[in-house]
LOVO-174257 format. One record per residue (C-alpha): x, y, z. Coordinates in steps of 0.001 Angstrom, whole numbers, padded with zeros to 6 digits, always signed. Layout:
BEGIN
XYZ/...
***
This chain:
BEGIN
-007509-002004+003206/-010272-002734+000776/-008795-005936+000000/-007727-006688+003550/-011607-006028+004178/-013012-008405+001692/-010574-011092+002335/-010339-011539+005737/-013852-011026+007208/-012821-010851+011218/-011253-007567+009828/-014585-005896+009851/-014815-005760+013457/-011479-004766+014017/-010976-001327+016114/-008613+001159+015822/-009609+003426+018668/-010155+005763+015614/-012842+009192+016124/-014601+007073+013450/-014945+003705+014928/-018558+002430+015626/-020182+004958+013394/-021486+005275+009505/-019939+007713+007432/-022874+010079+008211/-021883+010661+011233/-020597+014130+012582/-017142+013189+013384/-016249+011515+010260/-014087+013950+008556/-013699+012066+004647/-016785+013162+003457/-016732+015187-000266/-019455+017504+000961/-022824+018184+003053/-024308+015982+000660/-021911+013012+000775/-023749+010659+003484/-024153+007640+002527/-027489+005220+003620/-026814+007377+007107/-027004+004015+008988/-024686+001258+007986/-021488+000862+010509/-018518+001154+008595/-015032-000937+009082/-012606+001246+010737/-009854+000086+007887/-012850+001632+005226/-013085+004717+007446/-009517+004545+007058/-009090+004285+003105/-011507+006461+002693/-009583+008964+004952/-006933+008533+002351/-009176+008878-000795/-010920+012178+000439/-008359+014721-001151/-009022+012869-005137/-012833+012809-004368/-012973+016386-002877/-011328+017480-005979/-012780+015324-008922/-013375+017970-011360/-017719+018197-012886/-016151+015831-015627/-014543+012864-013806/-011402+014555-014094/-009036+014194-011199/-005598+016496-010521/-001873+015275-010746/-001761+015473-006502/-001345+018819-003939/+001919+020825-002903/+002388+024017-000324/+003100+026742-001276/+006666+026460+000506/+008698+023628+001276/+008157+022000+005157/+005525+023431+007539/+007126+025730+010338/+004908+027161+012705/+001478+024680+011636/+000860+020796+011948/+000687+018614+009016/-003027+018117+009034/-003562+021639+009794/-001208+023760+007713/-000500+027620+007275/+000713+027585+003710/-001572+028194+000726/-002050+024316-000736/-002034+024441-004689/-003351+021609-006986/-001733+020137-009847/-003277+020137-013195/-005758+016642-014041/-003835+013629-015616/-004805+010722-016997/-002621+008875-014846/-004130+010383-011489/-007277+009526-012780/-006371+006120-013812/-005135+005437-010715/-008390+006684-008962/-010282+004917-010795/-008747+001980-009787/-008416+002409-005996/-012122+003766-005629/-013800+001103-008108/-012468-001402-005500/-013298+000766-002100/-016638+001174-003828/-017631-001973-004640/-016608-003562-001015/-018465-000140+000629/-021596-001513-001739/-020797-005886-001351/-019027-006359+001373/-019841-003655+004006/-023630-003279+003258/-023598+001228+002268/-024733+000877-001369/-025560+004418-000714/-021943+005489-000562/-020884+002038-002394/-022210+003253-005186/-021426+006511-005044/-017205+006543-005439/-018250+003496-007951/-019997+006210-009739/-016755+008494-009096/-014410+005798-010477/-016401+005337-013835/-015989+009692-014405/-012404+009078-013665/-012046+006153-015979/-013512+007905-019085/-012664+011298-018275/-008925+009385-019118/-010306+007590-021472/-010853+010965-023467/-007365+012122-023029/-005132+011593-025771/-003731+007860-025977/-000131+007965-024778/+002288+007774-027981/+006333+007211-028484/+006482+011320-028160/+006611+010987-024860/+009040+009449-021988/+008796+005844-021993/+008651+005744-018453/+005820+008305-018042/+003870+006338-021293/+004046+002673-019998/+003308+003906-016433/-000116+005071-017868/-000977+002432-019830/-000120+000180-017464/-002760+001575-014691/-004553+002212-017696/-005455-001845-018138/-005704-002506-014229/-007825+000541-013239/-010197-001413-016156/-011030-004429-014572/-011443-002648-011414/-013929-000932-013045/-015746-003777-014819/-015597-005697-011984/-017629-002913-009843/-019816-001321-012689/-019908-003752-015753/-018610-001443-017952/-018226-003201-021019/-015707-000905-022480/-013390-001143-019478/-014334-005306-020030/-013208-004775-024025/-009961-003186-022994/-008885-005288-020165/-009194-008790-022065/-007720-006977-025225/-004638-005811-023269/-003906-008055-020590/-000462-010180-020193/-002505-013555-020444/-003490-015262-023226/-005833-015040-025074/-005284-011465-026223/-005619-009261-029304/-003877-009545-031997/-001984-006342-031373/-002339-006030-026859/-000121-002992-025271/+003367-004362-024688/+003956-002276-021836/+001346-004647-019556/+003047-006757-017339/+001358-009282-015052/+003408-008211-011859/+002240-004510-011919/-000648-004165-010226/-001311-008317-009495/-004736-007022-007925/-006022-006211-011326/-006163-009266-012429/-007541-011182-009368/-010497-008835-009877/-011420-010024-013067/-011710-013177-012142/-013788-012007-008735/-016183-010768-011664/-016356-014188-013187/-016906-015509-010337/-019792-013301-009717/-021756-013024-012758/-020023-010889-014739/-019219-011856-018433/-015545-013263-018756/-013286-015115-020703/-012704-018607-019257/-009206-018622-021212/-008268-015780-019413/-009531-016893-015975/-007988-019657-015897/-004993-018768-017301/-004908-015726-014005/-006462-018248-010880/-002848-020737-012641/-000521-017180-012048/-002038-016600-008805/-001106-020615-007865/+002356-020297-009428/+003799-017127-007637/+002185-018219-004529/+003708-021872-004828/+007115-020169-004939/+007254-019710-001963/+010078-018030-001158/+010008-017286+002779/+011021-014026+003682/+013025-014768+006657/+014620-018011+005586/+015266-016449+001635/+016072-012958+002354/+017346-011888+005157/+017387-014268+008642/+018644-017132+008707/+021630-019032+010002/+021967-021910+008087/+025529-023694+006327/+023772-022552+003246/+022947-018715+004146/+026197-018370+006576/+026007-014753+008204/+027741-012070+006705/+026487-009067+004425/+025436-011200+001578/+022376-011169+003976/+020754-008295+003706/+018649-008320+000655/+016183-006972+001345/+014347-003871+002559/+013680-003317+005954/+010534-004553+007813/+009496-005500+004073/+007506-008761+003031/+006349-008155+000093/+005159-011731-000085/+002502-010974+001943/+000518-009731-000925/+001251-012844-003071/-000052-014785-000622/-003563-013285+000269/-004273-013562-003452/-003865-016881-003300/-006011-017094-000131/-008606-014930-001896/-008673-017155-005450/-008676-020447-003153/-010748-020146-000066/-007550-021473+001547/-004569-020546+003385/-002455-023233+004059/-000328-023321+007398/+003634-022905+005652/+002041-019730+003921/+001303-018118+007014/+004386-019098+008843/+006076-017493+006068/+004328-014415+006144/+005574-014029+009960/+009104-015008+009428/+008846-011683+006847/+007966-010070+010548/+010620-011189+012807/+013361-008108+011373/+010848-005446+012307/+009890-006913+015524/+013040-006422+016500/+014691-010021+015715/+018109-010017+017657/+020047-011560+014535/+019547-008252+012367/+021665-006671+015860/+019108-003522+015751/+020702-003775+019585/+023308-001545+018341/+021326+001276+018152/+017871+000492+019684/+019032-000755+022531/+017425-003601+023258/+018601-005231+026058/+020671-004263+028793/+020873-000333+026996/+018118+001645+026465/+016439+003483+023574/+017217+007210+023045/+017337+009484+020140/+021052+010704+020485/+019610+014287+019163/+016873+014525+020870/+018428+017249+023450/+015685+019221+024274/+014528+015992+026068/+017680+015643+028737/+016866+014893+031956/+013462+012734+030855/+012788+009128+030628/+014400+007690+027562/+011217+007364+024979/+009607+003517+024679/+009886+001619+021880/+011656+001013+018892/+013460+003300+016029/+011184+002927+012951/+012447+001832+010142/+012006+003101+006193/+012920+001948+002880/+016151+003592+002109/+019091+004439+003954/+023192+005762+003230/+026061+007116+004915/+026243+009585+007244/+027763+013665+006230/+030483+014706+008430/+028307+016991+010303/+025923+014433+011553/+029568+012515+012528/+030072+015227+014644/+026720+015600+016208/+026707+011891+017026/+029862+011781+018346/+030573+009704+021576/+026193+009188+021133/+026088+005878+019624/+027719+002563+019354/+029799+001570+017834/+031349+004813+016781/+031886+003228+013569/+028960+003542+011474/+030757+000554+009303/+030534-001858+011694/+026961-001607+011818/+024387-004248+009503/+023194-001856+007051/+019715-002590+008240/+020654-001251+011594/+021862+001873+009575/+018734+003053+008175/+016862+004968+011289/+014870+007522+011958/+015320+010600+013722/+013824+014330+013384/+017619+015783+012886/+019743+013392+011062/+019800+013102+007443/+019982+009489+006863/+016335+009160+008072/+014393+007230+005749/+011245+008087+003825/+007927+006017+004489/+006569+004849+001490/+002836+003553+001691/+002594+000316-000359/+006762-000161+000253/+006189-001111+003965/+002966+000105+005981/+000696-001132+004163/+002723-004864+003207/+002986-005003+006997/-000641-004365+007251/-001508-007756+005123/+001252-009575+006135/-000231-008962+009638/-004066-010139+008454/-002052-013283+007292/-000625-013594+010617/-003744-013530+012531/-006496-015365+010201/-005929-018675+011368/-007046-017356+014910/-009992-016179+013846/
***
């Protein structure tokens, strides 16, 4: 969200009709403060997307240790929230212990958010406070034992990748020299140190490399060869121009005839949008083909009929209805379309019995794979929605799709 606010200036005036809309961080309506002294400069009106980001970051800010440590997460005392709602649960909430991976991840996001609040939004008090939290979290993580070969390779590599990525963002926001040296020695572009960390891959945390380029452009000391290599890589990725619509699912060409073979990417996904946004941020231009390709990537989620979503959604003459929503019989059907997620599978026998006579076609094998992934309050096939895997990709795609109109 901070990337979008920095890259697409018109989004700074976007109204999402939030309780915080049109307000400064000090306003009593803002519930994302870490304490009574966390007020920002008291007057700068923050963009709605920044208010949303601050809401998401608030649990980590409020639980940060005095030494900068960041907890690994929170969990309820029992599974489910029966008898309450998600934003006001009756269960006791527990915090996991602090961990280096969580601290690096927090530093990555908080440094970016604080920098944008300070430079693009104009609240230097709040921005500097969050940057300081990011720096303290990063140095706390650096004080922990470096992951060794004794640990799980997957866990070790995850920590190391978050470590190098966060170093670039922390460096841009604060000028921290230790962060700069660590990033330059271990980034995946030449030149590197004589013994760089092998786990670092260019496609992991790609925005961190853009942050290093931006730091250079803003006057931070940087290696010009690394900067040039990153700029070339950003351009190369973007110009590959695999279109989400044409090459990944929605096409009627002779090259890609209709068959189950065309079902090749996650429903609603538009993962190329992030690459095109990085190109726009780096080059200052948004070619029309990038914008058109991002729009194509939105076709499926918007109800494009080649995906045959009408089989279960009721587009056209059939009305949408959740077949298992028994408490609303006798009322009008729910407007809108089924909410897609990122996973799915075959229904269990008991589920098939419950939906018997309610869904057409009755045989799940006759549905396109995409339409088998839908959300219902009592059906196991429901998909879990991931912020990165779906919602934020769409947010970036929407920014790209509307940028030229501003």
